[in-house]
LUMGUBA-285209 format. One record per residue: residue in three letters; x, y, z of N, C-alpha, C, O in turn; residue number from 0. Coordinates in steps of 0.1 Angstrom, whole numbers, padded with zeros to 4 digits. Example, Ala and Ser with C-alpha at 12.3 -4.5 7.8 and 13.67 -1.06 7.14 Angstrom:
<r resn="ALA" n_c1="0132" n_c2="-0057" n_c3="0078" ca_c1="0123" ca_c2="-0045" ca_c3="0078" c_c1="0132" c_c2="-0033" c_c3="0078" o_c1="0142" o_c2="-0033" o_c3="0085" resi="0"/>
<r resn="SER" n_c1="0128" n_c2="-0022" n_c3="0071" ca_c1="0137" ca_c2="-0011" ca_c3="0071" c_c1="0129" c_c2="0000" c_c3="0079" o_c1="0134" o_c2="0011" o_c3="0080" resi="1"/>
***
This chain:
<r resn="MET" n_c1="-0833" n_c2="0572" n_c3="1618" ca_c1="-0846" ca_c2="0571" ca_c3="1624" c_c1="-0844" c_c2="0568" c_c3="1639" o_c1="-0836" o_c2="0559" o_c3="1642" resi="0"/>
<r resn="GLN" n_c1="-0851" n_c2="0574" n_c3="1648" ca_c1="-0850" ca_c2="0572" ca_c3="1662" c_c1="-0862" c_c2="0564" c_c3="1667" o_c1="-0873" o_c2="0567" o_c3="1663" resi="1"/>
<r resn="PHE" n_c1="-0860" n_c2="0555" n_c3="1675" ca_c1="-0871" ca_c2="0547" ca_c3="1681" c_c1="-0873" c_c2="0551" c_c3="1695" o_c1="-0863" o_c2="0554" o_c3="1702" resi="2"/>
<r resn="PRO" n_c1="-0885" n_c2="0551" n_c3="1700" ca_c1="-0887" ca_c2="0555" ca_c3="1714" c_c1="-0881" c_c2="0544" c_c3="1723" o_c1="-0880" o_c2="0533" o_c3="1720" resi="3"/>
<r resn="THR" n_c1="-0876" n_c2="0549" n_c3="1735" ca_c1="-0870" ca_c2="0541" ca_c3="1745" c_c1="-0878" c_c2="0540" c_c3="1757" o_c1="-0886" o_c2="0550" o_c3="1760" resi="4"/>
<r resn="SER" n_c1="-0877" n_c2="0530" n_c3="1764" ca_c1="-0885" ca_c2="0528" ca_c3="1777" c_c1="-0878" c_c2="0535" c_c3="1788" o_c1="-0865" o_c2="0536" o_c3="1788" resi="5"/>
<r resn="ASP" n_c1="-0885" n_c2="0540" n_c3="1798" ca_c1="-0879" ca_c2="0546" ca_c3="1810" c_c1="-0874" c_c2="0535" c_c3="1819" o_c1="-0866" o_c2="0539" o_c3="1828" resi="6"/>
<r resn="PHE" n_c1="-0877" n_c2="0523" n_c3="1817" ca_c1="-0872" ca_c2="0512" ca_c3="1825" c_c1="-0868" c_c2="0500" c_c3="1817" o_c1="-0873" o_c2="0499" o_c3="1806" resi="7"/>
<r resn="ALA" n_c1="-0859" n_c2="0492" n_c3="1822" ca_c1="-0854" ca_c2="0481" ca_c3="1814" c_c1="-0859" c_c2="0468" c_c3="1820" o_c1="-0859" o_c2="0466" o_c3="1833" resi="8"/>
<r resn="HIS" n_c1="-0864" n_c2="0459" n_c3="1812" ca_c1="-0868" ca_c2="0446" ca_c3="1817" c_c1="-0856" c_c2="0438" c_c3="1821" o_c1="-0846" o_c2="0439" o_c3="1814" resi="9"/>
<r resn="PRO" n_c1="-0856" n_c2="0431" n_c3="1832" ca_c1="-0843" ca_c2="0424" ca_c3="1837" c_c1="-0838" c_c2="0414" c_c3="1827" o_c1="-0826" o_c2="0411" o_c3="1828" resi="10"/>
<r resn="LEU" n_c1="-0846" n_c2="0409" n_c3="1818" ca_c1="-0841" ca_c2="0399" ca_c3="1808" c_c1="-0836" c_c2="0406" c_c3="1796" o_c1="-0831" o_c2="0399" o_c3="1787" resi="11"/>
<r resn="HIS" n_c1="-0838" n_c2="0419" n_c3="1795" ca_c1="-0834" ca_c2="0426" ca_c3="1782" c_c1="-0825" c_c2="0437" c_c3="1785" o_c1="-0827" o_c2="0448" o_c3="1780" resi="12"/>
<r resn="THR" n_c1="-0815" n_c2="0435" n_c3="1793" ca_c1="-0805" ca_c2="0445" ca_c3="1796" c_c1="-0793" c_c2="0443" c_c3="1788" o_c1="-0789" o_c2="0431" o_c3="1786" resi="13"/>
<r resn="GLU" n_c1="-0786" n_c2="0453" n_c3="1784" ca_c1="-0774" ca_c2="0452" ca_c3="1776" c_c1="-0762" c_c2="0446" c_c3="1784" o_c1="-0754" o_c2="0440" o_c3="1778" resi="14"/>
<r resn="LYS" n_c1="-0762" n_c2="0448" n_c3="1797" ca_c1="-0751" ca_c2="0444" ca_c3="1805" c_c1="-0751" c_c2="0429" c_c3="1809" o_c1="-0741" o_c2="0424" o_c3="1812" resi="15"/>
<r resn="ALA" n_c1="-0762" n_c2="0423" n_c3="1808" ca_c1="-0763" ca_c2="0409" ca_c3="1812" c_c1="-0756" c_c2="0400" c_c3="1802" o_c1="-0757" o_c2="0402" o_c3="1790" resi="16"/>
<r resn="GLU" n_c1="-0749" n_c2="0390" n_c3="1807" ca_c1="-0742" ca_c2="0380" ca_c3="1798" c_c1="-0753" c_c2="0372" c_c3="1791" o_c1="-0763" o_c2="0369" o_c3="1798" resi="17"/>
<r resn="ARG" n_c1="-0751" n_c2="0368" n_c3="1779" ca_c1="-0761" ca_c2="0360" ca_c3="1772" c_c1="-0755" c_c2="0347" c_c3="1767" o_c1="-0743" o_c2="0346" o_c3="1764" resi="18"/>
<r resn="GLU" n_c1="-0763" n_c2="0337" n_c3="1766" ca_c1="-0760" ca_c2="0324" ca_c3="1760" c_c1="-0768" c_c2="0322" c_c3="1748" o_c1="-0780" o_c2="0322" o_c3="1749" resi="19"/>
<r resn="PRO" n_c1="-0762" n_c2="0319" n_c3="1736" ca_c1="-0770" ca_c2="0317" ca_c3="1724" c_c1="-0775" c_c2="0303" c_c3="1725" o_c1="-0768" o_c2="0293" o_c3="1727" resi="20"/>
<r resn="VAL" n_c1="-0788" n_c2="0302" n_c3="1722" ca_c1="-0795" ca_c2="0289" ca_c3="1721" c_c1="-0803" c_c2="0288" c_c3="1708" o_c1="-0811" o_c2="0296" o_c3="1705" resi="21"/>
<r resn="ARG" n_c1="-0800" n_c2="0278" n_c3="1700" ca_c1="-0808" ca_c2="0275" ca_c3="1688" c_c1="-0821" c_c2="0270" c_c3="1692" o_c1="-0822" o_c2="0260" o_c3="1700" resi="22"/>
<r resn="VAL" n_c1="-0832" n_c2="0276" n_c3="1686" ca_c1="-0845" ca_c2="0272" ca_c3="1689" c_c1="-0853" c_c2="0270" c_c3="1677" o_c1="-0850" o_c2="0275" o_c3="1666" resi="23"/>
<r resn="GLU" n_c1="-0864" n_c2="0262" n_c3="1678" ca_c1="-0874" ca_c2="0260" ca_c3="1667" c_c1="-0887" c_c2="0266" c_c3="1673" o_c1="-0891" o_c2="0263" o_c3="1684" resi="24"/>
<r resn="ILE" n_c1="-0893" n_c2="0275" n_c3="1665" ca_c1="-0905" ca_c2="0282" ca_c3="1669" c_c1="-0916" c_c2="0280" c_c3="1659" o_c1="-0914" o_c2="0281" o_c3="1647" resi="25"/>
<r resn="LEU" n_c1="-0928" n_c2="0276" n_c3="1663" ca_c1="-0939" ca_c2="0275" ca_c3="1654" c_c1="-0949" c_c2="0286" c_c3="1657" o_c1="-0954" o_c2="0288" o_c3="1668" resi="26"/>
<r resn="THR" n_c1="-0953" n_c2="0292" n_c3="1646" ca_c1="-0965" ca_c2="0302" ca_c3="1646" c_c1="-0976" c_c2="0296" c_c3="1638" o_c1="-0974" o_c2="0284" o_c3="1633" resi="27"/>
<r resn="ASP" n_c1="-0987" n_c2="0303" n_c3="1636" ca_c1="-0998" ca_c2="0297" ca_c3="1628" c_c1="-0994" c_c2="0295" c_c3="1613" o_c1="-0999" o_c2="0287" o_c3="1607" resi="28"/>
<r resn="ARG" n_c1="-0984" n_c2="0303" n_c3="1608" ca_c1="-0981" ca_c2="0302" ca_c3="1594" c_c1="-0966" c_c2="0298" c_c3="1592" o_c1="-0963" o_c2="0294" o_c3="1581" resi="29"/>
<r resn="PHE" n_c1="-0957" n_c2="0300" n_c3="1602" ca_c1="-0943" ca_c2="0298" ca_c3="1599" c_c1="-0937" c_c2="0289" c_c3="1610" o_c1="-0941" o_c2="0289" o_c3="1621" resi="30"/>
<r resn="LYS" n_c1="-0926" n_c2="0283" n_c3="1605" ca_c1="-0917" ca_c2="0276" ca_c3="1614" c_c1="-0904" c_c2="0283" c_c3="1613" o_c1="-0898" o_c2="0285" o_c3="1602" resi="31"/>
<r resn="LEU" n_c1="-0898" n_c2="0288" n_c3="1625" ca_c1="-0886" ca_c2="0295" ca_c3="1625" c_c1="-0875" c_c2="0287" c_c3="1632" o_c1="-0877" o_c2="0281" o_c3="1642" resi="32"/>
<r resn="LEU" n_c1="-0863" n_c2="0287" n_c3="1626" ca_c1="-0851" ca_c2="0282" ca_c3="1632" c_c1="-0843" c_c2="0294" c_c3="1635" o_c1="-0839" o_c2="0301" o_c3="1626" resi="33"/>
<r resn="ALA" n_c1="-0839" n_c2="0296" n_c3="1647" ca_c1="-0833" ca_c2="0309" ca_c3="1651" c_c1="-0824" c_c2="0307" c_c3="1663" o_c1="-0825" o_c2="0297" o_c3="1670" resi="34"/>
<r resn="THR" n_c1="-0817" n_c2="0318" n_c3="1666" ca_c1="-0809" ca_c2="0318" ca_c3="1679" c_c1="-0815" c_c2="0328" c_c3="1688" o_c1="-0817" o_c2="0340" o_c3="1685" resi="35"/>
<r resn="LEU" n_c1="-0818" n_c2="0323" n_c3="1700" ca_c1="-0823" ca_c2="0332" ca_c3="1711" c_c1="-0812" c_c2="0334" c_c3="1721" o_c1="-0805" o_c2="0324" o_c3="1724" resi="36"/>
<r resn="HIS" n_c1="-0810" n_c2="0346" n_c3="1725" ca_c1="-0799" ca_c2="0349" ca_c3="1734" c_c1="-0805" c_c2="0351" c_c3="1748" o_c1="-0811" o_c2="0360" o_c3="1751" resi="37"/>
<r resn="ILE" n_c1="-0802" n_c2="0341" n_c3="1757" ca_c1="-0808" ca_c2="0341" ca_c3="1771" c_c1="-0797" c_c2="0342" c_c3="1781" o_c1="-0785" o_c2="0339" o_c3="1779" resi="38"/>
<r resn="ILE" n_c1="-0801" n_c2="0345" n_c3="1793" ca_c1="-0791" ca_c2="0346" ca_c3="1805" c_c1="-0787" c_c2="0332" c_c3="1808" o_c1="-0796" o_c2="0323" o_c3="1809" resi="39"/>
<r resn="PRO" n_c1="-0774" n_c2="0329" n_c3="1810" ca_c1="-0770" ca_c2="0316" ca_c3="1813" c_c1="-0777" c_c2="0310" c_c3="1825" o_c1="-0778" o_c2="0317" o_c3="1835" resi="40"/>
<r resn="GLY" n_c1="-0780" n_c2="0297" n_c3="1825" ca_c1="-0787" ca_c2="0291" ca_c3="1836" c_c1="-0802" c_c2="0292" c_c3="1836" o_c1="-0809" o_c2="0286" o_c3="1844" resi="41"/>
<r resn="THR" n_c1="-0808" n_c2="0300" n_c3="1826" ca_c1="-0822" ca_c2="0300" ca_c3="1825" c_c1="-0827" c_c2="0291" c_c3="1814" o_c1="-0819" o_c2="0288" o_c3="1805" resi="42"/>
<r resn="ARG" n_c1="-0839" n_c2="0287" n_c3="1815" ca_c1="-0845" ca_c2="0279" ca_c3="1804" c_c1="-0852" c_c2="0288" c_c3="1795" o_c1="-0856" o_c2="0299" o_c3="1798" resi="43"/>
<r resn="VAL" n_c1="-0855" n_c2="0283" n_c3="1783" ca_c1="-0862" ca_c2="0290" ca_c3="1773" c_c1="-0876" c_c2="0294" c_c3="1778" o_c1="-0881" o_c2="0305" o_c3="1776" resi="44"/>
<r resn="THR" n_c1="-0882" n_c2="0284" n_c3="1785" ca_c1="-0896" ca_c2="0287" ca_c3="1790" c_c1="-0895" c_c2="0297" c_c3="1801" o_c1="-0905" o_c2="0305" o_c3="1803" resi="45"/>
<r resn="ASP" n_c1="-0884" n_c2="0297" n_c3="1809" ca_c1="-0883" ca_c2="0308" ca_c3="1820" c_c1="-0883" c_c2="0322" c_c3="1813" o_c1="-0889" o_c2="0331" o_c3="1817" resi="46"/>
<r resn="TYR" n_c1="-0875" n_c2="0322" n_c3="1802" ca_c1="-0873" ca_c2="0335" ca_c3="1795" c_c1="-0887" c_c2="0340" c_c3="1789" o_c1="-0890" o_c2="0351" o_c3="1791" resi="47"/>
<r resn="LEU" n_c1="-0894" n_c2="0331" n_c3="1783" ca_c1="-0907" ca_c2="0334" ca_c3="1778" c_c1="-0917" c_c2="0338" c_c3="1789" o_c1="-0924" o_c2="0348" o_c3="1787" resi="48"/>
<r resn="THR" n_c1="-0918" n_c2="0330" n_c3="1799" ca_c1="-0927" ca_c2="0333" ca_c3="1810" c_c1="-0924" c_c2="0347" c_c3="1816" o_c1="-0934" o_c2="0355" o_c3="1818" resi="49"/>
<r resn="ARG" n_c1="-0912" n_c2="0350" n_c3="1818" ca_c1="-0909" ca_c2="0363" ca_c3="1824" c_c1="-0911" c_c2="0374" c_c3="1813" o_c1="-0915" o_c2="0385" o_c3="1817" resi="50"/>
<r resn="SER" n_c1="-0909" n_c2="0371" n_c3="1801" ca_c1="-0912" ca_c2="0381" ca_c3="1790" c_c1="-0927" c_c2="0384" c_c3="1790" o_c1="-0931" o_c2="0395" o_c3="1788" resi="51"/>
<r resn="ILE" n_c1="-0935" n_c2="0373" n_c3="1791" ca_c1="-0950" ca_c2="0375" ca_c3="1791" c_c1="-0955" c_c2="0383" c_c3="1803" o_c1="-0963" o_c2="0392" o_c3="1802" resi="52"/>
<r resn="GLU" n_c1="-0949" n_c2="0380" n_c3="1814" ca_c1="-0953" ca_c2="0387" ca_c3="1827" c_c1="-0948" c_c2="0401" c_c3="1827" o_c1="-0954" o_c2="0410" o_c3="1833" resi="53"/>
<r resn="GLY" n_c1="-0937" n_c2="0404" n_c3="1820" ca_c1="-0931" ca_c2="0417" ca_c3="1820" c_c1="-0939" c_c2="0427" c_c3="1812" o_c1="-0946" o_c2="0422" o_c3="1802" resi="54"/>
<r resn="HIS" n_c1="-0939" n_c2="0439" n_c3="1815" ca_c1="-0947" ca_c2="0449" ca_c3="1807" c_c1="-0940" c_c2="0454" c_c3="1795" o_c1="-0947" o_c2="0460" o_c3="1786" resi="55"/>
<r resn="SER" n_c1="-0927" n_c2="0453" n_c3="1794" ca_c1="-0920" ca_c2="0458" ca_c3="1783" c_c1="-0915" c_c2="0448" c_c3="1773" o_c1="-0910" o_c2="0452" o_c3="1762" resi="56"/>
<r resn="ALA" n_c1="-0917" n_c2="0435" n_c3="1775" ca_c1="-0911" ca_c2="0425" ca_c3="1767" c_c1="-0922" c_c2="0418" c_c3="1759" o_c1="-0926" o_c2="0407" o_c3="1762" resi="57"/>
<r resn="HIS" n_c1="-0927" n_c2="0424" n_c3="1748" ca_c1="-0937" ca_c2="0418" ca_c3="1740" c_c1="-0931" c_c2="0412" c_c3="1727" o_c1="-0938" o_c2="0405" o_c3="1720" resi="58"/>
<r resn="PHE" n_c1="-0918" n_c2="0414" n_c3="1725" ca_c1="-0912" ca_c2="0409" ca_c3="1713" c_c1="-0899" c_c2="0401" c_c3="1717" o_c1="-0892" o_c2="0405" o_c3="1727" resi="59"/>
<r resn="LEU" n_c1="-0897" n_c2="0390" n_c3="1710" ca_c1="-0886" ca_c2="0381" ca_c3="1713" c_c1="-0875" c_c2="0384" c_c3="1703" o_c1="-0877" o_c2="0382" o_c3="1691" resi="60"/>
<r resn="PRO" n_c1="-0863" n_c2="0389" n_c3="1707" ca_c1="-0853" ca_c2="0392" ca_c3="1697" c_c1="-0846" c_c2="0379" c_c3="1693" o_c1="-0841" o_c2="0371" o_c3="1702" resi="61"/>
<r resn="LEU" n_c1="-0845" n_c2="0377" n_c3="1680" ca_c1="-0839" ca_c2="0365" ca_c3="1675" c_c1="-0829" c_c2="0368" c_c3="1664" o_c1="-0830" o_c2="0378" o_c3="1657" resi="62"/>
<r resn="THR" n_c1="-0818" n_c2="0360" n_c3="1663" ca_c1="-0808" ca_c2="0362" ca_c3="1653" c_c1="-0806" c_c2="0350" c_c3="1645" o_c1="-0811" o_c2="0339" o_c3="1648" resi="63"/>
<r resn="ALA" n_c1="-0800" n_c2="0351" n_c3="1633" ca_c1="-0797" ca_c2="0340" ca_c3="1624" c_c1="-0810" c_c2="0331" c_c3="1621" o_c1="-0810" o_c2="0320" o_c3="1624" resi="64"/>
<r resn="ILE" n_c1="-0820" n_c2="0338" n_c3="1616" ca_c1="-0833" ca_c2="0332" ca_c3="1614" c_c1="-0835" c_c2="0326" c_c3="1600" o_c1="-0831" o_c2="0332" o_c3="1590" resi="65"/>
<r resn="LYS" n_c1="-0840" n_c2="0314" n_c3="1600" ca_c1="-0845" ca_c2="0308" ca_c3="1588" c_c1="-0860" c_c2="0306" c_c3="1590" o_c1="-0865" o_c2="0300" o_c3="1599" resi="66"/>
<r resn="VAL" n_c1="-0868" n_c2="0312" n_c3="1580" ca_c1="-0882" ca_c2="0312" ca_c3="1581" c_c1="-0888" c_c2="0302" c_c3="1571" o_c1="-0885" o_c2="0303" o_c3="1559" resi="67"/>
<r resn="HIS" n_c1="-0895" n_c2="0292" n_c3="1576" ca_c1="-0901" ca_c2="0281" ca_c3="1567" c_c1="-0916" c_c2="0282" c_c3="1567" o_c1="-0922" o_c2="0287" o_c3="1577" resi="68"/>
<r resn="ASN" n_c1="-0922" n_c2="0278" n_c3="1556" ca_c1="-0936" ca_c2="0276" ca_c3="1556" c_c1="-0940" c_c2="0265" c_c3="1566" o_c1="-0934" o_c2="0254" o_c3="1565" resi="69"/>
<r resn="ALA" n_c1="-0949" n_c2="0268" n_c3="1575" ca_c1="-0953" ca_c2="0258" ca_c3="1585" c_c1="-0960" c_c2="0245" c_c3="1579" o_c1="-0959" o_c2="0234" o_c3="1585" resi="70"/>
<r resn="SER" n_c1="-0967" n_c2="0247" n_c3="1568" ca_c1="-0974" ca_c2="0236" ca_c3="1562" c_c1="-0966" c_c2="0226" c_c3="1554" o_c1="-0968" o_c2="0214" o_c3="1553" resi="71"/>
<r resn="ASN" n_c1="-0955" n_c2="0231" n_c3="1547" ca_c1="-0947" ca_c2="0223" ca_c3="1538" c_c1="-0932" c_c2="0223" c_c3="1540" o_c1="-0925" o_c2="0217" o_c3="1533" resi="72"/>
<r resn="ASP" n_c1="-0928" n_c2="0231" n_c3="1550" ca_c1="-0914" ca_c2="0232" ca_c3="1554" c_c1="-0905" c_c2="0239" c_c3="1544" o_c1="-0893" o_c2="0238" o_c3="1545" resi="73"/>
<r resn="GLU" n_c1="-0911" n_c2="0245" n_c3="1534" ca_c1="-0903" ca_c2="0252" ca_c3="1524" c_c1="-0896" c_c2="0264" c_c3="1530" o_c1="-0902" o_c2="0272" o_c3="1537" resi="74"/>
<r resn="LEU" n_c1="-0883" n_c2="0266" n_c3="1527" ca_c1="-0876" ca_c2="0277" ca_c3="1532" c_c1="-0880" c_c2="0290" c_c3="1524" o_c1="-0879" o_c2="0290" o_c3="1512" resi="75"/>
<r resn="LEU" n_c1="-0886" n_c2="0300" n_c3="1532" ca_c1="-0891" ca_c2="0312" ca_c3="1525" c_c1="-0880" c_c2="0323" c_c3="1525" o_c1="-0879" o_c2="0329" o_c3="1514" resi="76"/>
<r resn="TYR" n_c1="-0873" n_c2="0325" n_c3="1536" ca_c1="-0863" ca_c2="0335" ca_c3="1536" c_c1="-0854" c_c2="0334" c_c3="1549" o_c1="-0858" o_c2="0326" o_c3="1558" resi="77"/>
<r resn="GLU" n_c1="-0843" n_c2="0341" n_c3="1548" ca_c1="-0834" ca_c2="0341" ca_c3="1560" c_c1="-0832" c_c2="0356" c_c3="1563" o_c1="-0832" o_c2="0364" o_c3="1555" resi="78"/>
<r resn="ARG" n_c1="-0830" n_c2="0358" n_c3="1576" ca_c1="-0828" ca_c2="0372" ca_c3="1581" c_c1="-0817" c_c2="0371" c_c3="1592" o_c1="-0817" o_c2="0361" o_c3="1600" resi="79"/>
<r resn="PRO" n_c1="-0809" n_c2="0382" n_c3="1594" ca_c1="-0799" ca_c2="0382" ca_c3="1604" c_c1="-0805" c_c2="0385" c_c3="1618" o_c1="-0800" o_c2="0381" o_c3="1628" resi="80"/>
<r resn="PHE" n_c1="-0817" n_c2="0393" n_c3="1618" ca_c1="-0823" ca_c2="0397" ca_c3="1630" c_c1="-0838" c_c2="0400" c_c3="1628" o_c1="-0842" o_c2="0406" o_c3="1618" resi="81"/>
<r resn="ILE" n_c1="-0846" n_c2="0395" n_c3="1638" ca_c1="-0860" ca_c2="0399" ca_c3="1638" c_c1="-0864" c_c2="0400" c_c3="1653" o_c1="-0858" o_c2="0394" o_c3="1661" resi="82"/>
<r resn="GLU" n_c1="-0875" n_c2="0407" n_c3="1655" ca_c1="-0882" ca_c2="0406" ca_c3="1668" c_c1="-0896" c_c2="0401" c_c3="1666" o_c1="-0904" o_c2="0406" o_c3="1659" resi="83"/>
<r resn="LEU" n_c1="-0898" n_c2="0389" n_c3="1672" ca_c1="-0911" ca_c2="0382" ca_c3="1670" c_c1="-0920" c_c2="0385" c_c3="1681" o_c1="-0917" o_c2="0384" o_c3="1693" resi="84"/>
<r resn="ASN" n_c1="-0932" n_c2="0389" n_c3="1678" ca_c1="-0943" ca_c2="0392" ca_c3="1688" c_c1="-0946" c_c2="0378" c_c3="1695" o_c1="-0950" o_c2="0369" o_c3="1688" resi="85"/>
<r resn="ILE" n_c1="-0944" n_c2="0378" n_c3="1708" ca_c1="-0946" ca_c2="0366" ca_c3="1715" c_c1="-0960" c_c2="0360" c_c3="1715" o_c1="-0962" o_c2="0348" o_c3="1718" resi="86"/>
<r resn="ASN" n_c1="-0970" n_c2="0369" n_c3="1712" ca_c1="-0984" ca_c2="0364" ca_c3="1711" c_c1="-0986" c_c2="0355" c_c3="1699" o_c1="-0996" o_c2="0348" o_c3="1698" resi="87"/>
<r resn="HIS" n_c1="-0977" n_c2="0354" n_c3="1690" ca_c1="-0978" ca_c2="0346" ca_c3="1678" c_c1="-0972" c_c2="0332" c_c3="1680" o_c1="-0973" o_c2="0323" o_c3="1671" resi="88"/>
<r resn="ILE" n_c1="-0965" n_c2="0330" n_c3="1691" ca_c1="-0958" ca_c2="0317" ca_c3="1693" c_c1="-0968" c_c2="0306" c_c3="1698" o_c1="-0975" o_c2="0308" o_c3="1708" resi="89"/>
<r resn="LEU" n_c1="-0969" n_c2="0295" n_c3="1690" ca_c1="-0977" ca_c2="0284" ca_c3="1694" c_c1="-0968" c_c2="0274" c_c3="1703" o_c1="-0973" o_c2="0269" o_c3="1713" resi="90"/>
<r resn="TRP" n_c1="-0956" n_c2="0272" n_c3="1699" ca_c1="-0946" ca_c2="0265" ca_c3="1707" c_c1="-0932" c_c2="0269" c_c3="1704" o_c1="-0929" o_c2="0274" o_c3="1693" resi="91"/>
<r resn="ILE" n_c1="-0923" n_c2="0266" n_c3="1713" ca_c1="-0909" ca_c2="0269" ca_c3="1711" c_c1="-0901" c_c2="0258" c_c3="1719" o_c1="-0905" o_c2="0254" o_c3="1730" resi="92"/>
<r resn="HIS" n_c1="-0890" n_c2="0254" n_c3="1713" ca_c1="-0881" ca_c2="0244" ca_c3="1720" c_c1="-0867" c_c2="0246" c_c3="1716" o_c1="-0865" o_c2="0249" o_c3="1704" resi="93"/>
<r resn="PRO" n_c1="-0858" n_c2="0243" n_c3="1725" ca_c1="-0844" ca_c2="0244" ca_c3="1721" c_c1="-0840" c_c2="0232" c_c3="1712" o_c1="-0846" o_c2="0221" o_c3="1713" resi="94"/>
<r resn="LEU" n_c1="-0831" n_c2="0234" n_c3="1702" ca_c1="-0828" ca_c2="0224" ca_c3="1693" c_c1="-0817" c_c2="0214" c_c3="1698" o_c1="-0814" o_c2="0203" o_c3="1693" resi="95"/>
<r resn="GLU" n_c1="-0810" n_c2="0219" n_c3="1709" ca_c1="-0799" ca_c2="0210" ca_c3="1714" c_c1="-0802" c_c2="0209" c_c3="1729" o_c1="-0808" o_c2="0217" o_c3="1736" resi="96"/>
<r resn="ASP" n_c1="-0797" n_c2="0198" n_c3="1735" ca_c1="-0798" ca_c2="0195" ca_c3="1749" c_c1="-0789" c_c2="0205" c_c3="1756" o_c1="-0777" o_c2="0205" o_c3="1753" resi="97"/>
<r resn="ARG" n_c1="-0794" n_c2="0212" n_c3="1766" ca_c1="-0786" ca_c2="0222" ca_c3="1773" c_c1="-0782" c_c2="0217" c_c3="1787" o_c1="-0777" o_c2="0224" o_c3="1795" resi="98"/>
<r resn="GLY" n_c1="-0784" n_c2="0204" n_c3="1789" ca_c1="-0780" ca_c2="0198" ca_c3="1802" c_c1="-0789" c_c2="0202" c_c3="1814" o_c1="-0784" o_c2="0201" o_c3="1825" resi="99"/>
<r resn="GLY" n_c1="-0801" n_c2="0206" n_c3="1811" ca_c1="-0810" ca_c2="0210" ca_c3="1822" c_c1="-0821" c_c2="0202" c_c3="1823" o_c1="-0830" o_c2="0205" o_c3="1832" resi="100"/>
***
């Protein structure tokens, strides 16, 4: 299956850019996700999201090593190696470890 490609690349979503894995906790209206977000070194998670929201091509947040929990009772529902989360569903997000920033 072939997926359509964009004629332009968002600066935060280029294959050539070095990435830093950051474990994050994300809350949506129904789920709590524990996942790894891969961001450009030296940027904050909020910088990444702000630029993604302002960008025209970045409506989904690529995440790896995801554990999806029920938001109301914290029950682990499933695990996935990779998902792309629509950023419009995010209520809050924060890194799970101090990144010294």
